[in-house]
N, C-alpha and C positions, 0 to 999 in steps of 0.2 A: 663373584664380584657383585652381582646384582643383589644378593642377600645382604651383603655388607652395606650397600647403598640404602636398601630399605630399612635396615636396622638403624642407621644413622638418621634417616629421615624421621623414623618413629621417635627416636630420642629427641631430635630437634623440635618436633611438633608438639611435644609435651604429653604424649599419651603413655609412654613407657617410663620415663624418668620420674614423674610424680608417684607412680605405683612403686617403683623401686625405693624411693625415699620414704614412703609411708611404711613399707615393709620393715624398715629398720627402726621405726618409731615404736617404742614399747608402751607409750601412754595414749590414753584416750582424752581428747580435749574436753574440758568441762569448765563451767562457771559455778562458783559458789554464790548463791543468791541470798543466803542468810543462814543463820544458825546461832548456836550458843558458844562457839569456840572463839575466844578473844583474839587468838593469833591469826585468824582468817577473817578479815573484815568482809562485809557483804560485797558482792560483785567481784570477788577475786577470780582471776583466770589462771588456769593451770592444767595439769594432766593427771588423770587417774591411772594408777598402775595396779592391775589385778594379777600380775604374774608372780608376785611373792607368795609363798606358800602359807605363811602365817600372818601377814600384815597387809592391810589395805593402805595404799600410799596415795596422797594427793600432794603434788609438787607445784609450787608457784615459783616465781623468780626469787622471792625473798625467803620462803620457808618450805619445809616438808612436814606434812602431818602424817603420823603413823598411827593406825588404829588396828589393834589386834582383832582378827576375825572372831575370836572367842568372846570378845566384849561387845560385838554388835548384836543387838537384840531385836531391831526392827529394820526392815527394808521395805520401803513403800514406793510405788510408782503411780504417777498421775500426769494428766495433760491439762493444759489450759488453752482454750480456743479463743483467739482474739481476731477481730476483723480488721483488715488493712484498708480502712476507708480512704484515707488521704492518698496513699499510693495508687489504689485502684481507680479513683476518680481522675487522677492525673494521667494514668496510662490508658484506661478504657472503662467506660461505664459498665460494661459487661462484667468486669472483675470486682464490682462492688461487693458481691457476696463471697469473694475469695477469703479463705481462712488460712491462718498459720497455726500450726500445732507446735507447742513447746513441750518438751519432754523433761519431767522432773523426777529425780530419784532422791528420796529422803532416807538418811541413815540415822538410826538412833543407837546410841552406845553408851557405855560407862567408861569414863576416863580413868587414869591411873589412881586418882583419889576417890574413886567410887561415885563421882557425881554423874548425873544423867546429862548427856550432850546430844545435840542433833545438828545435822548439816543438810541443807537442801542444795542439790546439784542440778544444773541444767545441762543435758547432754544432747547430742545431735540424734536425729531420727535413726541414722544408720548404726549408731552405737548403743541404742537402748537395749536391744535384745542381748547382745554379748555382755553388757554390764550386768543386767539382771540375772542372766544365767550364771555368770561367774560369782556374783554375790550369793546366790542360792547355794551353789556348790561349795564355796569356801566357808560360809557361815553356818550352813545347815538349816537356815531359816527360809520359810516360804515368803515370796514377795506378796505384800498386801497391795491390792489394786484399789485406787480411790473410787472407781466406778466401772461400769461395763465397757465403756469406750476405751478406757485405759487397759482393761483386761484384754480386749481384742488386739490393740496395738502392741502390747507388751509380750503377748504370747504368739501372735502372728497366726 
């Protein structure tokens, strides 16, 4: 009886239920920040699916973009460091030097008409390594790192 009570308490407190919900989610949250694909305007939010064997999928509320892994010729990873001055000053002067790191994955590919296309995705820190590993495995291409800092973060 005590085990059931603890299980219900864990579910109610939000520690177990979010994990169970995430386990059922097949996509990785991402933002398209730009690129050459007209059907995906800049700053589109959606999910990346790397579970398909032959196709990279990016789904938004309005559209689904399918890219054959064979057509992907470039996978690049980089970071941009920006300082959060305004937040830091409001919270604490000690945090003035606080940094946020944003993680960008760029994919270059040829579309169905043979035109070169590119997309820049921003993914969360926890998702960078799985995305890069899956893209390397599915495309057969090595990830190009923008700099040594990105190399350290991307390979861990």
